[in-house]
Backbone as numpy.savetxt, mean C-alpha at the origin, in Angstrom:
# Nx Ny Nz CAx CAy CAz Cx Cy Cz
-23.13 -25.98 3.82 -22.64 -24.59 3.81 -22.13 -24.24 5.21
-20.89 -23.70 5.33 -20.34 -23.40 6.65 -21.16 -22.33 7.36
-21.19 -22.36 8.69 -21.98 -21.38 9.44 -21.40 -19.97 9.27
-22.28 -18.98 9.32 -21.84 -17.58 9.22 -21.05 -17.22 10.47
-19.88 -16.66 10.29 -19.04 -16.34 11.44 -19.54 -15.09 12.14
-19.43 -15.07 13.46 -19.77 -13.84 14.20 -18.90 -12.69 13.73
-19.46 -11.50 13.70 -18.73 -10.33 13.20 -17.65 -9.90 14.18
-16.58 -9.36 13.65 -15.55 -8.75 14.47 -16.02 -7.36 14.91
-15.45 -6.81 15.97 -15.74 -5.41 16.30 -15.46 -4.52 15.09
-16.28 -3.52 14.90 -16.23 -2.70 13.69 -14.85 -2.13 13.41
-14.18 -1.60 14.42 -12.89 -0.97 14.21 -11.86 -1.97 13.71
-11.86 -3.18 14.27 -10.91 -4.20 13.84 -11.24 -4.69 12.44
-12.52 -4.87 12.16 -12.93 -5.32 10.83 -12.51 -4.29 9.77
-12.67 -3.03 10.11 -12.28 -1.96 9.19 -10.77 -1.96 8.98
-10.01 -2.20 10.03 -8.56 -2.22 9.92 -8.10 -3.35 9.00
-8.74 -4.51 9.10 -8.40 -5.63 8.22 -8.75 -5.30 6.77
-9.89 -4.67 6.56 -10.29 -4.31 5.21 -9.31 -3.30 4.60
-8.91 -2.32 5.39 -8.02 -1.28 4.89 -6.63 -1.83 4.57
-6.28 -2.98 5.15 -4.99 -3.60 4.81 -4.93 -3.99 3.34
-6.09 -4.19 2.73 -6.14 -4.52 1.30 -6.23 -3.30 0.42
-6.12 -2.10 1.02 -6.20 -0.87 0.25 -4.84 -0.20 0.15
-4.73 0.72 -0.81 -3.51 1.49 -0.98 -3.47 2.64 0.02
-2.33 3.28 0.10 -2.22 4.44 0.98 -3.01 5.61 0.40
-3.16 6.67 1.18 -3.95 7.81 0.75 -3.25 8.63 -0.32
-4.06 9.41 -1.04 -3.54 10.34 -2.05 -4.49 11.53 -2.11
-3.95 12.74 -2.19 -4.84 13.90 -2.23 -5.30 14.19 -3.65
-6.18 15.15 -3.78 -6.82 15.43 -5.07 -5.83 15.88 -6.15
-4.71 16.41 -5.75 -3.75 16.91 -6.74 -2.72 15.86 -7.16
-2.88 14.63 -6.68 -2.00 13.55 -7.10 -2.66 12.74 -8.21
-1.85 11.99 -8.92 -2.38 11.17 -10.00 -2.93 9.85 -9.48
-2.61 9.51 -8.23 -3.01 8.22 -7.68 -4.42 8.26 -7.10
-5.06 7.10 -7.11 -6.36 6.97 -6.46 -6.16 6.95 -4.95
-7.17 7.42 -4.24 -7.10 7.51 -2.79 -7.79 6.32 -2.13
-7.02 5.53 -1.38 -7.58 4.45 -0.57 -8.53 3.54 -1.36
-7.97 2.87 -2.37 -8.73 1.90 -3.14 -8.07 0.54 -3.00
-8.75 -0.51 -3.44 -8.17 -1.84 -3.36 -6.89 -1.93 -4.19
-5.98 -2.76 -3.72 -4.67 -2.87 -4.35 -4.71 -3.52 -5.73
-5.84 -4.08 -6.12 -5.93 -4.72 -7.43 -6.40 -3.75 -8.52
-6.43 -2.47 -8.21 -6.86 -1.47 -9.19 -5.81 -1.30 -10.30
-6.16 -0.51 -11.30 -5.25 -0.24 -12.42 -3.90 0.25 -11.89
-2.83 -0.31 -12.42 -1.48 0.01 -11.96 -0.86 1.10 -12.82
-0.24 2.07 -12.17 0.48 3.13 -12.88 1.98 2.81 -12.88
2.54 2.69 -14.07 3.95 2.30 -14.20 4.74 3.42 -14.87
5.62 4.12 -14.16 6.48 5.11 -14.83 7.30 4.41 -15.92
7.48 5.07 -17.04 8.19 4.45 -18.16 9.60 4.02 -17.76
10.24 4.77 -16.87 11.60 4.42 -16.45 11.61 3.08 -15.71
10.45 2.65 -15.23 10.36 1.38 -14.51 9.72 0.27 -15.36
9.46 0.55 -16.63 8.70 -0.39 -17.46 9.35 -1.77 -17.54
10.65 -1.81 -17.80 11.31 -3.11 -17.92 11.25 -3.91 -16.63
11.28 -3.21 -15.50 11.24 -3.87 -14.21 9.83 -4.32 -13.84
8.84 -3.54 -14.24 7.47 -3.74 -13.75 6.48 -4.20 -14.81
6.94 -4.48 -16.01 6.00 -4.84 -17.07 5.27 -6.14 -16.77
5.91 -7.02 -16.00 5.27 -8.28 -15.64 4.69 -8.21 -14.24
3.49 -8.78 -14.05 2.87 -8.79 -12.72 3.60 -9.77 -11.80
3.18 -9.91 -10.55 3.83 -10.85 -9.64 3.90 -12.25 -10.24
4.92 -12.98 -9.83 5.16 -14.33 -10.34 3.91 -15.20 -10.18
3.59 -15.94 -11.23 2.43 -16.83 -11.20 1.15 -16.19 -11.68
1.19 -14.88 -11.97 -0.01 -14.18 -12.45 0.16 -13.84 -13.93
-0.90 -13.99 -14.68 -0.86 -13.76 -16.12 -0.81 -12.27 -16.48
-1.50 -11.48 -15.69 -1.62 -10.05 -16.03 -2.04 -9.28 -14.79
-1.84 -7.95 -14.84 -2.39 -7.10 -13.80 -3.91 -7.19 -13.87
-4.53 -7.40 -12.72 -5.95 -7.74 -12.68 -6.84 -6.70 -13.37
-6.53 -5.43 -13.21 -7.32 -4.37 -13.84 -6.47 -3.51 -14.77
-5.49 -4.15 -15.37 -4.68 -3.48 -16.36 -3.65 -2.53 -15.79
-3.00 -1.81 -16.70 -1.95 -0.86 -16.31 -1.96 0.33 -17.25
-1.38 1.41 -16.77 -1.15 2.59 -17.61 0.32 2.97 -17.44
1.03 3.10 -18.55 2.42 3.53 -18.50 2.47 5.05 -18.60
3.20 5.67 -17.67 3.33 7.13 -17.63 4.63 7.55 -18.29
4.51 8.23 -19.42 5.68 8.73 -20.13 5.91 10.19 -19.76
7.12 10.56 -19.46 7.40 11.98 -19.29 7.43 12.63 -20.68
7.21 13.94 -20.79 7.33 14.59 -22.11 8.69 14.31 -22.76
9.73 14.21 -21.95 11.06 13.91 -22.51 11.08 12.51 -23.13
10.40 11.55 -22.47 10.33 10.19 -23.01 9.70 10.18 -24.40
8.66 11.01 -24.56 7.90 10.95 -25.82 8.42 11.92 -26.88
8.71 13.15 -26.47 9.11 14.16 -27.44 10.62 14.26 -27.62
11.36 13.61 -26.76 12.82 13.76 -26.77 13.54 12.95 -27.83
12.84 12.00 -28.47 13.47 11.17 -29.49 12.58 11.15 -30.74
13.16 11.34 -31.92 12.36 11.39 -33.15 11.56 10.12 -33.39
12.11 8.96 -33.02 11.44 7.68 -33.30 10.77 7.11 -32.05
10.37 8.00 -31.14 9.82 7.53 -29.87 8.60 6.64 -30.06
7.67 7.04 -30.92 6.44 6.26 -31.10 6.75 4.85 -31.58
7.69 4.73 -32.52 8.06 3.41 -33.03 8.77 2.59 -31.96
9.64 3.24 -31.18 10.36 2.54 -30.11 9.37 2.02 -29.05
8.39 2.85 -28.73 7.40 2.44 -27.74 6.55 1.29 -28.28
6.13 1.40 -29.53 5.31 0.35 -30.13 6.03 -0.99 -30.13
7.36 -0.96 -30.31 8.14 -2.20 -30.29 8.11 -2.85 -28.91
7.78 -2.07 -27.89 7.66 -2.60 -26.53 6.20 -2.84 -26.14
5.32 -2.73 -27.12 3.90 -2.96 -26.86 3.18 -1.77 -26.25
3.78 -0.58 -26.37 3.20 0.62 -25.76 2.70 1.57 -26.84
1.44 1.98 -26.75 0.84 2.87 -27.72 0.14 4.01 -26.98
0.49 5.23 -27.35 -0.10 6.39 -26.71 -1.62 6.40 -26.90
-2.33 6.59 -25.81 -3.79 6.61 -25.86 -4.42 5.24 -25.73
-3.60 4.19 -25.79 -4.11 2.82 -25.64 -3.74 2.25 -24.28
-2.44 2.22 -23.99 -1.99 1.76 -22.68 -0.91 2.66 -22.09
-0.71 3.81 -22.72 0.30 4.76 -22.24 -0.19 6.19 -22.44
0.26 7.09 -21.57 -0.06 8.51 -21.68 1.18 9.34 -21.38
1.19 10.55 -21.89 2.22 11.51 -21.49 1.73 12.18 -20.21
2.59 12.20 -19.21 2.23 12.74 -17.90 2.97 14.05 -17.68
2.21 15.17 -17.67 2.77 16.50 -17.46 2.79 16.81 -15.96
3.98 17.17 -15.45 4.13 17.49 -14.03 4.66 18.90 -13.78
5.22 19.53 -14.79 5.75 20.89 -14.62 5.18 21.82 -15.68
5.16 23.11 -15.36 4.64 24.09 -16.31 5.55 24.19 -17.53
6.84 24.00 -17.33 7.77 24.05 -18.47 7.44 22.96 -19.49
7.11 21.77 -18.98 6.72 20.68 -19.89 5.45 21.05 -20.65
4.51 21.65 -19.93 3.22 22.02 -20.54 3.41 23.07 -21.63
4.23 24.06 -21.36 4.45 25.13 -22.32 5.23 24.64 -23.55
6.15 23.72 -23.31 6.98 23.23 -24.41 6.20 22.31 -25.35
5.26 21.56 -24.80 4.53 20.57 -25.61 3.06 20.61 -25.22
2.43 21.75 -25.47 1.04 21.94 -25.03 0.11 20.94 -25.73
-0.57 20.11 -24.95 -1.43 19.09 -25.57 -2.63 19.67 -26.33
-3.06 20.87 -25.93 -4.16 21.50 -26.66 -3.72 21.84 -28.08
-2.50 22.33 -28.22 -1.97 22.65 -29.54 -1.79 21.40 -30.39
-1.60 20.27 -29.71 -1.43 19.00 -30.42 -2.77 18.33 -30.71
-3.85 18.98 -30.24 -5.21 18.44 -30.41 -5.36 17.07 -29.71
-4.69 16.96 -28.57 -4.80 15.75 -27.76 -5.99 15.86 -26.82
-6.47 14.72 -26.38 -7.54 14.63 -25.39 -6.98 14.09 -24.08
-7.49 14.54 -22.94 -7.09 13.91 -21.67 -7.65 12.50 -21.60
-6.89 11.59 -21.03 -7.33 10.20 -20.90 -8.64 10.15 -20.12
-9.53 9.25 -20.52 -10.86 9.18 -19.91 -11.17 7.83 -19.29
-10.35 6.83 -19.57 -10.60 5.47 -19.06 -9.34 4.92 -18.43
-9.52 4.09 -17.41 -8.37 3.41 -16.81 -8.03 2.12 -17.54
-8.92 1.70 -18.41 -8.71 0.45 -19.13 -8.39 0.73 -20.59
-7.64 -0.15 -21.20 -7.29 -0.11 -22.61 -8.54 -0.24 -23.47
-8.79 0.74 -24.40 -8.02 1.96 -24.70 -8.36 3.08 -23.72
-7.40 3.97 -23.53 -7.53 4.99 -22.49 -8.37 6.19 -22.93
-8.57 6.35 -24.21 -9.44 7.42 -24.69 -8.81 8.79 -24.70
-7.52 8.88 -24.51 -6.81 10.16 -24.52 -5.32 9.93 -24.42
-4.57 10.98 -24.74 -3.11 10.82 -24.84 -2.32 11.36 -23.66
-3.00 12.06 -22.74 -2.20 12.67 -21.68 -2.98 12.80 -20.37
-2.20 13.04 -19.30 -2.71 13.37 -17.97 -1.84 14.52 -17.46
-2.42 15.47 -16.72 -1.64 16.59 -16.20 -1.93 16.80 -14.72
-0.88 17.01 -13.94 -0.96 17.39 -12.53 0.12 18.43 -12.28
-0.23 19.69 -12.52 0.73 20.78 -12.39 0.23 21.75 -11.33
1.03 21.98 -10.32 0.62 22.83 -9.21 0.64 24.30 -9.62
-0.16 25.10 -8.91 -0.17 26.55 -9.16 1.17 27.14 -8.74
1.59 28.16 -9.48 2.87 28.79 -9.18 2.75 30.29 -9.42
2.74 31.06 -8.34 2.57 32.51 -8.44 3.72 33.15 -9.21
4.94 32.66 -8.95 6.11 33.23 -9.62 6.02 33.06 -11.13
5.46 31.94 -11.56 5.34 31.69 -13.00 4.02 32.22 -13.56
3.19 32.76 -12.68 1.93 33.33 -13.13 0.96 32.32 -13.67
1.01 31.15 -13.12 0.17 30.09 -13.67 -0.73 29.46 -12.64
-1.96 29.15 -13.04 -2.90 28.46 -12.17 -2.64 26.95 -12.22
-3.22 26.27 -11.29 -3.10 24.80 -11.24 -3.71 24.20 -12.51
-3.04 23.17 -13.02 -3.56 22.45 -14.19 -3.74 20.98 -13.83
-4.96 20.58 -13.62 -5.29 19.18 -13.37 -6.20 18.71 -14.50
-5.72 17.82 -15.32 -6.51 17.30 -16.43 -6.55 15.77 -16.34
-7.73 15.24 -16.49 -7.96 13.79 -16.56 -8.03 13.17 -15.16
-9.04 12.32 -14.99 -9.26 11.60 -13.74 -9.40 12.56 -12.55
-10.27 13.55 -12.71 -10.47 14.54 -11.65 -11.90 14.55 -11.12
-12.80 13.79 -11.75 -14.18 13.77 -11.27 -14.31 12.90 -10.03
-15.39 13.07 -9.31 -15.60 12.29 -8.08 -15.60 10.80 -8.37
-16.25 10.40 -9.47 -16.34 8.98 -9.80 -15.03 8.41 -10.30
-14.20 9.26 -10.90 -12.93 8.77 -11.45 -11.79 9.67 -11.01
-11.58 9.74 -9.71 -10.51 10.58 -9.19 -9.25 9.74 -9.06
-8.22 10.12 -9.78 -6.98 9.36 -9.78 -6.99 8.33 -10.90
-5.81 8.18 -11.53 -5.71 7.28 -12.69 -5.49 5.83 -12.30
-4.91 5.58 -11.13 -4.61 4.21 -10.73 -3.80 4.19 -9.45
-3.16 3.06 -9.19 -2.42 2.89 -7.93 -0.93 2.78 -8.20
-0.14 3.03 -7.19 1.31 2.90 -7.30 1.64 1.43 -7.57
2.55 1.19 -8.50 2.81 -0.18 -8.94 3.31 -1.05 -7.78
4.07 -0.48 -6.85 4.63 -1.29 -5.77 3.60 -1.64 -4.69
2.40 -1.03 -4.77 1.35 -1.36 -3.81 0.41 -2.45 -4.33
0.62 -2.89 -5.55 -0.31 -3.81 -6.20 -0.35 -5.19 -5.56
-1.56 -5.75 -5.52 -1.76 -7.16 -5.17 -3.08 -7.57 -5.80
-3.17 -8.81 -6.29 -4.43 -9.23 -6.89 -5.41 -9.68 -5.80
-6.63 -10.00 -6.22 -7.69 -10.33 -5.25 -7.31 -11.51 -4.37
-6.74 -12.55 -4.96 -6.35 -13.73 -4.17 -5.33 -13.36 -3.11
-4.34 -12.56 -3.48 -3.31 -12.15 -2.53 -3.89 -11.28 -1.43
-4.78 -10.35 -1.80 -5.44 -9.51 -0.80 -6.18 -10.37 0.21
-6.92 -11.35 -0.27 -7.70 -12.21 0.63 -6.81 -13.06 1.53
-5.71 -13.55 0.99 -4.80 -14.37 1.81 -4.09 -13.54 2.87
-3.66 -12.34 2.50 -3.01 -11.49 3.50 -4.00 -11.08 4.58
-5.25 -10.83 4.19 -6.26 -10.48 5.19 -6.50 -11.64 6.15
-6.55 -12.86 5.61 -6.74 -14.03 6.46 -5.55 -14.21 7.40
-4.35 -14.06 6.88 -3.17 -14.20 7.73 -3.13 -13.13 8.81
-3.50 -11.91 8.45 -3.50 -10.82 9.43 -4.53 -11.06 10.53
-5.71 -11.59 10.16 -6.67 -11.89 11.23 -6.17 -13.03 12.11
-5.54 -14.04 11.50 -4.98 -15.12 12.31 -3.98 -14.57 13.31
-3.19 -13.57 12.89 -2.21 -12.97 13.79 -2.88 -12.21 14.93
-4.05 -11.66 14.67 -4.82 -11.03 15.76 -5.13 -12.08 16.83
-5.59 -13.27 16.39 -5.98 -14.31 17.33 -4.78 -14.94 18.04
-3.57 -14.71 17.52 -2.37 -15.22 18.18 -1.88 -14.27 19.27
-2.53 -13.14 19.46 -2.25 -12.28 20.61 -2.81 -12.96 21.86
-2.08 -12.96 22.94 -2.49 -13.72 24.12 -3.79 -13.24 24.72
-4.11 -11.96 24.55 -5.32 -11.43 25.17 -6.45 -11.19 24.17
-6.33 -11.74 22.95 -7.32 -11.46 21.90 -8.72 -11.89 22.32
-8.87 -13.09 22.89 -10.20 -13.57 23.27 -10.88 -12.61 24.23
-10.13 -12.20 25.26 -10.71 -11.33 26.28 -11.03 -9.95 25.71
-10.11 -9.40 24.91 -10.31 -8.05 24.38 -11.52 -8.00 23.45
-11.67 -8.99 22.59 -12.78 -8.97 21.63 -14.10 -9.31 22.32
-14.05 -10.13 23.35 -15.26 -10.39 24.13 -15.73 -9.12 24.82
-14.79 -8.34 25.34 -15.14 -7.09 26.02 -15.80 -6.09 25.07
-15.58 -6.28 23.76 -16.15 -5.35 22.78 -17.39 -5.89 22.11
-18.06 -6.81 22.79 -19.41 -7.17 22.38 -19.62 -8.52 21.72
-18.56 -9.22 21.38 -18.73 -10.55 20.80 -18.83 -11.57 21.93
-19.77 -12.47 21.82 -19.96 -13.46 22.89 -18.75 -14.39 22.97
-18.56 -15.00 24.12 -17.46 -15.94 24.30 -17.55 -17.09 23.30
-18.78 -17.56 23.07 -18.99 -18.65 22.10 -18.66 -18.16 20.69
-19.04 -16.92 20.39 -18.76 -16.36 19.08 -17.27 -16.18 18.85
-16.56 -15.73 19.89 -15.11 -15.58 19.80 -14.45 -16.92 19.54
-14.88 -17.94 20.25 -14.30 -19.27 20.10 -14.53 -19.80 18.68
-15.75 -19.63 18.17 -16.08 -20.11 16.83 -15.25 -19.39 15.78
-15.20 -18.08 15.84 -14.47 -17.32 14.82 -12.97 -17.61 14.90
-12.42 -17.61 16.11 -10.99 -17.86 16.27 -10.61 -19.22 15.71
-11.33 -20.26 16.09 -10.99 -21.62 15.64 -11.13 -21.74 14.13
-12.16 -21.10 13.56 -12.39 -21.18 12.12 -11.30 -20.45 11.34
-10.96 -19.25 11.79 -9.94 -18.46 11.09 -8.58 -19.15 11.17
-8.21 -19.65 12.33 -6.92 -20.33 12.46 -6.88 -21.60 11.63
-7.99 -22.33 11.58 -8.05 -23.55 10.77 -7.94 -23.21 9.29
-8.65 -22.17 8.86 -8.59 -21.76 7.45 -7.18 -21.31 7.07
-6.55 -20.55 7.97 -5.20 -20.09 7.70 -4.23 -21.26 7.60
-4.42 -22.24 8.49 -3.58 -23.45 8.45 -3.77 -24.20 7.13
-5.02 -24.36 6.74 -5.34 -25.10 5.52 -4.76 -24.43 4.28
-4.64 -23.11 4.31 -4.12 -22.37 3.16 -2.61 -22.12 3.25
-1.97 -22.77 4.21 -0.53 -22.65 4.33 -0.05 -21.32 4.86
-0.87 -20.66 5.67 -0.55 -19.32 6.16 -0.13 -19.29 7.62
0.01 -20.47 8.23 0.41 -20.51 9.65 1.65 -21.36 9.85
2.61 -21.22 8.96 3.90 -21.87 9.12 4.68 -21.06 10.16
4.72 -21.56 11.38 5.28 -20.77 12.48 6.77 -20.49 12.30
7.47 -21.42 11.65 8.90 -21.18 11.42 9.10 -19.98 10.48
8.28 -19.90 9.45 8.38 -18.77 8.52 7.96 -17.46 9.20
6.91 -17.52 10.01 6.46 -16.32 10.71 7.53 -15.85 11.70
8.19 -16.79 12.37 9.25 -16.44 13.31 10.44 -15.81 12.58
10.84 -16.42 11.47 11.97 -15.90 10.70 11.68 -14.49 10.19
10.41 -14.23 9.88 10.02 -12.91 9.37 9.80 -11.89 10.48
9.97 -12.30 11.76 9.82 -11.40 12.91 8.36 -11.07 13.19
7.43 -11.87 12.67 6.01 -11.59 12.83 5.47 -12.19 14.12
6.02 -13.33 14.54 5.72 -13.93 15.85 7.03 -14.24 16.54
6.94 -14.51 17.85 8.14 -14.91 18.58 8.19 -16.43 18.74
9.15 -16.91 19.50 9.32 -18.36 19.66 8.15 -19.01 20.38
7.37 -18.23 21.06 6.18 -18.76 21.73 4.97 -18.76 20.81
5.16 -18.30 19.57 4.05 -18.25 18.62 3.10 -17.11 18.88
3.58 -16.08 19.56 2.75 -14.92 19.89 3.11 -13.77 18.95
2.10 -13.06 18.47 2.29 -11.97 17.53 3.14 -10.87 18.17
4.14 -10.40 17.41 5.05 -9.38 17.92 5.16 -8.23 16.92
5.61 -7.10 17.40 5.94 -5.98 16.52 7.23 -6.32 15.79
7.26 -6.28 14.47 8.45 -6.71 13.73 9.70 -5.89 13.99
9.57 -4.65 14.44 10.77 -3.86 14.70 11.27 -4.06 16.12
10.44 -3.76 17.11 10.91 -3.81 18.49 10.78 -5.19 19.12
10.03 -6.09 18.46 9.84 -7.48 18.89 9.06 -7.62 20.20
8.40 -6.56 20.63 7.55 -6.66 21.81 6.27 -7.43 21.46
5.84 -8.30 22.37 4.57 -9.00 22.16 3.44 -7.98 22.09
2.52 -8.21 21.17 1.44 -7.26 20.93 0.21 -7.60 21.75
-0.40 -6.59 22.33 -1.68 -6.74 23.00 -2.78 -6.37 22.02
-3.84 -7.16 21.99 -4.97 -6.87 21.10 -5.64 -5.54 21.43
-5.41 -5.01 22.61 -5.94 -3.69 22.96 -5.44 -2.63 21.99
-4.26 -2.85 21.43 -3.67 -1.87 20.53 -4.42 -1.70 19.23
-5.28 -2.66 18.88 -6.08 -2.51 17.66 -7.22 -1.51 17.86
-7.50 -1.21 19.11 -8.63 -0.33 19.43 -8.20 0.97 20.10
-7.07 0.94 20.80 -6.61 2.12 21.54 -6.00 3.16 20.62
-6.36 4.41 20.79 -5.80 5.50 20.00 -4.42 5.88 20.54
-3.63 6.50 19.70 -2.30 6.91 20.09 -2.37 7.95 21.21
-1.42 7.86 22.14 -1.30 8.90 23.16 -0.90 10.21 22.48
-1.43 11.31 22.99 -1.11 12.61 22.42 -0.46 13.51 23.46
0.45 14.34 22.99 1.14 15.25 23.89 0.17 16.26 24.48
0.33 16.55 25.74 -0.54 17.51 26.42 -0.47 18.86 25.72
-1.64 19.43 25.46 -1.71 20.73 24.80 -1.69 20.65 23.29
-1.48 19.43 22.74 -1.44 19.27 21.28 -2.45 18.22 20.82
-3.40 17.90 21.68 -4.36 16.84 21.37 -5.28 17.24 20.22
-5.59 16.24 19.39 -6.52 16.42 18.28 -7.76 15.59 18.58
-8.93 16.22 18.58 -10.15 15.54 19.00 -10.54 14.40 18.08
-10.29 14.55 16.77 -10.73 13.53 15.82 -9.61 12.58 15.41
-8.63 12.38 16.26 -7.52 11.47 15.96 -8.05 10.06 15.67
-7.61 9.48 14.56 -8.06 8.13 14.19 -6.92 7.11 14.20
-5.70 7.55 14.49 -4.55 6.66 14.45 -4.55 5.75 15.68
-4.56 4.44 15.44 -4.53 3.48 16.54 -3.09 3.08 16.85
-2.92 2.39 17.97 -1.58 2.03 18.42 -0.92 0.99 17.53
-1.71 0.15 16.87 -1.18 -0.90 16.00 -1.64 -0.69 14.57
-0.73 -0.94 13.63 -1.05 -0.76 12.22 -0.42 -1.87 11.38
-0.88 -1.97 10.14 -0.27 -2.90 9.19 1.21 -2.60 9.06
2.02 -3.66 9.02 3.47 -3.50 8.97 4.01 -4.43 7.88
4.71 -3.88 6.89 5.36 -4.69 5.87 6.79 -5.01 6.32
7.12 -6.28 6.36 8.43 -6.70 6.86 9.52 -6.22 5.90
9.44 -6.61 4.64 10.28 -6.01 3.61 9.48 -4.85 3.02
10.09 -3.71 2.93 9.38 -2.49 2.57 8.80 -2.57 1.16
7.75 -1.80 0.91 7.19 -1.68 -0.42 8.14 -0.85 -1.28
8.53 -1.39 -2.42 9.43 -0.66 -3.31 9.24 -1.14 -4.74
9.60 -0.28 -5.68 9.43 -0.59 -7.09 10.30 -1.79 -7.47
9.71 -2.69 -8.24 10.45 -3.85 -8.73 10.11 -5.14 -8.03
9.44 -5.05 -6.89 8.99 -6.24 -6.17 7.55 -5.98 -5.71
6.86 -7.06 -5.38 5.48 -6.92 -4.92 5.41 -7.48 -3.50
5.56 -6.58 -2.54 5.76 -7.01 -1.16 4.51 -6.99 -0.30
3.36 -6.69 -0.88 2.13 -6.90 -0.11 1.69 -8.33 -0.39
2.12 -9.23 0.49 1.92 -10.66 0.27 2.01 -11.40 1.60
1.50 -12.63 1.66 1.61 -13.40 2.89 3.07 -13.57 3.32
3.25 -13.67 4.61 4.56 -13.80 5.25 5.42 -12.55 5.10
4.84 -11.48 4.59 5.54 -10.21 4.59 4.67 -9.12 5.21
3.58 -9.53 5.86 2.69 -8.58 6.54 2.53 -8.99 8.00
2.47 -8.02 8.85 2.24 -8.27 10.27 1.60 -7.05 10.89
1.57 -7.03 12.21 1.06 -5.88 12.95 2.20 -5.26 13.74
2.32 -3.94 13.68 3.39 -3.28 14.42 2.91 -2.01 15.07
3.68 -1.55 16.05 3.36 -0.29 16.72 3.42 0.87 15.72
2.54 1.82 15.90 2.53 2.99 15.01 3.89 3.68 15.00
4.47 3.88 16.18 5.76 4.59 16.24 6.87 3.78 15.56
6.83 2.46 15.70 7.84 1.62 15.03 7.69 1.71 13.52
6.46 1.76 13.05 6.20 1.90 11.62 6.73 3.24 11.11
6.52 4.29 11.89 6.99 5.62 11.50 8.52 5.64 11.42
9.18 4.97 12.35 10.64 4.93 12.36 11.18 4.19 11.14
10.56 3.06 10.81 11.04 2.27 9.68 10.82 2.98 8.36
9.70 3.71 8.23 9.37 4.43 6.99 9.48 3.48 5.80
10.25 3.89 4.78 10.45 3.06 3.60 11.84 2.44 3.57
12.50 2.43 4.71 13.85 1.90 4.77 13.91 0.38 4.83
12.95 -0.22 5.48 13.04 -1.64 5.79 13.64 -1.83 7.17
13.39 -2.98 7.76 13.78 -3.22 9.15 15.29 -3.25 9.34
16.01 -3.98 8.48 17.44 -4.14 8.69 18.18 -2.81 8.64
17.88 -2.00 7.64 18.54 -0.70 7.53 18.20 0.19 8.72
16.96 0.08 9.19 16.53 0.87 10.35 17.29 0.45 11.60
17.44 -0.86 11.80 18.17 -1.36 12.97 19.63 -0.92 12.95
20.22 -0.92 11.77 21.62 -0.47 11.65 21.74 1.01 12.00
20.77 1.80 11.53 20.76 3.23 11.87 20.57 3.43 13.37
19.64 2.66 13.97 19.40 2.78 15.41 20.65 2.42 16.20
21.38 1.40 15.75 22.61 1.02 16.44 23.64 2.14 16.38
23.72 2.80 15.22 24.65 3.92 15.08 24.29 5.05 16.04
23.00 5.36 16.13 22.54 6.42 17.03 22.87 6.07 18.48
22.60 4.83 18.88 22.88 4.42 20.25 24.38 4.44 20.55
25.20 4.06 19.57 26.65 4.11 19.76 27.13 5.54 19.95
26.58 6.44 19.14 26.98 7.85 19.25 26.61 8.41 20.61
25.53 7.92 21.16 25.09 8.38 22.48 25.64 7.53 23.62
26.54 6.62 23.27 27.20 5.76 24.26 26.22 5.01 25.13
25.16 4.50 24.49 24.12 3.78 25.20 24.19 2.27 24.98
25.16 1.84 24.18 25.36 0.40 23.99 26.59 -0.02 24.78
26.46 -1.11 25.49 27.59 -1.60 26.29 28.70 -2.05 25.36
29.94 -1.74 25.72 31.09 -2.15 24.92 31.22 -3.67 24.94
31.57 -4.25 23.80 31.73 -5.70 23.75 33.04 -6.09 24.41
């Protein structure tokens, strides 16, 4: 049995764990807040043909899926139930009607239809609908949140484009830790935070060896993806600056007079090289790295190439690029 590895500093260990989780969602959203990416997948019906199949090589979504039908999808066609069944979709089994506006609710009130709110994330769902309708003073209506609102079952599932199965989560986590150890100052920084020099050496060598054995340290692929530079050192995928391991622990600088005491945002965060978007599953090895918080904010959901083109346009307009 292999020896137990020395623990990473708590903040870094937490950051690696959170890389396997989805983004946040508030109580009024249909999505679960900060759960593992292998949770039940929510697929809007308009995306069903694109997203009905899980990532290549996988037989099924690990914890199933729920298809979200708009009221127009379900009530807008006389033969909707038959059309859906032909696609393997059955209301209350693996699909629900999702109410998002008060007009939808008033036009097709589920109470009048004697429908039940869905109660399970797994097939069968135990109900025909879910509702997330905000309060509106002008319309004289209170907020309507039905289904998946209890503490134990808050949110129906995760965004389909954030999905990854357990194996993929574990591989991306391993690759991300290997990238930490490829920072030139990683040994010193982690030693300063309480891990012994011997412990650092053992964990670093083990993680890098495991990553190599699992095909996760192909330096040519990492370089092409902008995750490391030609020296094999971890870089920010947007600005290409070499990353210091201090950034995993250092909090963001705050403007004078606007400081927040409980700020939790660190200088370095998970960075997807190709952006997360519907139709592809981009939380995967060789598409994850570490990047500066500000670079991540700039890229948003655009992706690196589109962001670089926009930045070039801005610099040209400001006459900050030398003429060729």
